[in-house]
C-alpha positions in Angstrom: -19.3 -0.6 -5.1 -18.3 -1.8 -7.8 -21.0 -1.7 -10.5 -19.6 -4.5 -12.6 -20.4 -6.6 -9.6 -23.5 -5.0 -8.4 -26.5 -7.9 -7.8 -29.8 -7.5 -9.7 -31.8 -6.7 -6.8 -30.0 -3.5 -6.0 -30.0 -2.0 -9.6 -33.5 -3.2 -9.2 -33.6 -0.5 -6.6 -32.6 1.9 -8.1 -34.6 1.4 -11.3 -37.6 1.5 -8.7 -36.2 4.7 -6.9 -35.6 6.6 -10.7 -38.6 5.4 -11.4 -40.6 7.0 -8.8 -38.9 10.3 -8.8 -37.2 11.1 -12.2 -35.6 14.3 -10.5 -33.4 12.5 -8.3 -30.2 14.2 -7.4 -27.8 12.8 -9.8 -24.4 13.5 -7.9 -26.1 12.6 -4.5 -26.1 8.9 -6.0 -23.0 8.6 -7.8 -21.6 9.9 -4.3 -23.3 6.8 -2.5 -21.9 4.6 -4.8 -18.6 5.7 -5.8 -17.8 6.3 -1.9 -18.5 2.5 -1.2 -16.4 1.3 -4.1 -13.6 3.8 -3.0 -13.6 2.6 0.6 -13.6 -1.0 -0.7 -10.2 -0.2 -2.3 -8.8 1.3 0.6 -9.7 -1.1 2.3 -8.1 -3.7 0.2 -5.0 -2.1 -0.8 -4.6 -1.5 3.6 -5.2 -5.4 3.6 -2.8 -6.2 0.8 -0.1 -3.9 2.5 -0.1 -5.9 5.9 -0.2 -9.6 4.1 3.1 -8.2 1.8 4.6 -7.1 5.3 3.9 -9.8 6.8 5.3 -12.3 3.8 8.4 -9.7 3.9 8.7 -10.5 7.7 9.0 -14.2 7.3 12.0 -14.2 4.7 13.9 -11.9 7.2 12.7 -14.1 9.9 14.4 -17.0 7.8 17.6 -15.2 7.4 18.0 -14.4 10.8 17.4 -18.0 11.7 20.2 -18.8 9.0 22.6 -16.3 10.4 22.2 -18.2 13.6 22.5 -21.4 12.7 26.0 -20.9 11.8 28.4 -21.4 15.1 31.0 -19.0 15.6 32.9 -20.5 17.8 34.3 -23.5 15.3 36.1 -20.5 13.9 37.6 -18.7 16.9 40.8 -20.4 16.4 44.5 -19.8 18.1 47.8 -20.1 16.9 49.9 -19.3 19.5 53.1 -19.8 17.8 52.4 -17.3 15.4 50.6 -14.9 17.9 47.6 -15.3 15.5 43.3 -15.4 16.1 40.5 -16.0 13.8 37.1 -14.9 14.1 33.5 -14.9 12.2 34.0 -11.3 10.4 30.6 -11.2 8.7 27.8 -14.1 8.0 25.3 -13.3 4.7 22.6 -15.1 3.0 23.5 -15.1 -0.5 20.5 -15.9 -2.5 21.3 -17.7 -6.0 19.4 -19.1 -9.1 16.4 -17.2 -8.6 14.9 -18.1 -11.9 16.1 -21.6 -10.6 14.6 -21.6 -7.4 17.7 -20.3 -5.2 19.4 -23.6 -6.1 23.0 -23.6 -5.2 21.9 -20.7 -2.3 24.9 -20.9 1.0 25.4 -19.2 4.0 28.7 -16.9 3.5 30.7 -16.9 6.2 33.6 -14.8 6.1 36.9 -15.2 8.3 39.6 -12.9 9.5 42.2 -13.8 10.8 44.4 -11.2 12.5 47.3 -11.0 15.1 46.4 -10.7 18.7 48.5 -7.8 19.2 47.9 -5.0 16.5 51.2 -4.4 14.3 52.4 -4.0 10.5 53.5 -7.4 9.5 50.3 -9.0 8.2 47.9 -7.3 5.1 44.4 -7.0 5.8 43.5 -8.0 2.5 45.7 -11.5 2.6 44.5 -12.6 6.0 40.3 -12.6 5.4 38.8 -15.9 3.9 35.0 -17.2 3.2 33.6 -19.9 3.6 30.4 -21.2 2.2 27.6 -23.0 4.3 24.5 -24.9 2.0 21.1 -24.0 2.7 18.5 -26.7 3.5 16.1 -27.7 0.4 13.0 -26.7 2.9 14.7 -23.7 4.0 14.9 -22.8 -0.2 11.7 -24.6 -0.8 9.9 -21.8 1.8 11.9 -19.1 0.3 11.1 -19.7 -3.1 7.1 -20.1 -2.0 7.0 -16.9 -0.4 8.8 -14.8 -3.2 6.1 -16.2 -4.8 3.5 -15.1 -3.1 5.1 -11.7 -2.9 4.8 -11.2 -6.5 1.2 -12.2 -6.5 0.1 -10.0 -4.1 2.5 -6.8 -5.6 0.7 -7.2 -8.5 -2.8 -7.1 -6.7 -1.6 -4.5 -5.4 -0.9 -2.1 -8.2 -3.9 -3.5 -9.9 -5.9 -1.7 -6.4 -3.5 1.1 -6.4 -4.4 2.0 -10.9 -8.3 1.2 -10.0 -7.8 4.1 -6.7 -6.4 6.0 -9.2 -9.3 5.4 -11.7 -12.1 6.4 -9.2 -12.9 9.3 -11.6 -13.5 7.2 -14.5 -16.2 4.6 -12.0 -17.8 7.7 -11.1 -18.6 8.8 -14.7 -19.8 5.2 -14.8 -21.7 5.0 -12.4 -23.6 8.5 -13.5 -23.7 7.3 -17.0 -25.2 4.2 -15.9 -28.0 6.2 -13.4 -28.5 9.0 -16.6 -29.4 6.2 -18.8 -32.1 4.7 -16.1 -33.5 8.3 -15.6 -34.2 8.8 -19.2 -35.3 5.0 -19.6 -37.9 6.1 -16.2 -38.8 9.4 -18.2 -39.7 7.5 -21.1 -36.8 8.7 -23.0 -34.9 5.6 -24.3 -34.9 6.1 -27.7 -32.1 8.5 -26.9 -29.6 5.5 -25.9 -29.9 3.6 -29.3 -30.0 6.9 -31.4 -27.9 5.8 -34.1 -26.6 9.5 -34.9 -25.1 9.3 -31.0 -23.9 5.9 -30.8 -21.7 6.9 -34.0 -20.5 9.7 -32.0 -18.8 7.4 -29.7 -18.2 4.8 -31.4 -14.3 3.4 -31.5 -12.6 3.4 -34.7 -10.9 0.0 -36.0 
C-alpha cells in the first residue's frame, strides 16, 4: 500500500492498534504494508507491459496493412523483345520526419528488373529501381497517436520500475511512521520533536 495514499481511517486503525499494544511486532506490520505496496507495483508493471505490447502490435498491424495495400501485379512487367521481366523485390514502410508528425512518410517499393533467362549481360545494381507511395493522413495520424501513447506508457513503466527498486526505501518510510506512532502511544512523543535529533537529519542548503 502506498503510505502517501493511505486513508485517515486506515491510519486511525493502525494508531488504535499500536495504542492498545505498544509492544507490537514492528517488522510484522511493516511487512504487511510493504508487501501490499509491492504487489500493487508489480500488478501495475504487468498492466503497463501488456498495454505497451498492445500499442506496438497495433503499429505492426498498420505497417503490414500498408505493405499489403501495394498491388504487386502492377509491377509485374514483361519486355519480350529484350527478354526482361520486372517484379517487386521488397516493400518497406519509411516513416519520415517523426518530429513533424511523420509528414512525408511513404511506402518504398523496390522493383527489380532481370533477364528471364539468367546471363551475365546485366548488372544487378543498374536494374533495381524504387517507387514511393504516399501514406494517407489517417494512417499517419494513427501512427502519431500510438507513438505518443507509447511514450507516455514507457515513462510510466520506467517510474514504476524505479519504485520497485526503491521498495526498501518505502519499507523504511513505513517503519519510521509506525515507530513514531508507537513512541507517541507510549508517551514519548516529545522525542519526535527533539531539536538535537532533528538537527542530525536536517539537510543543509
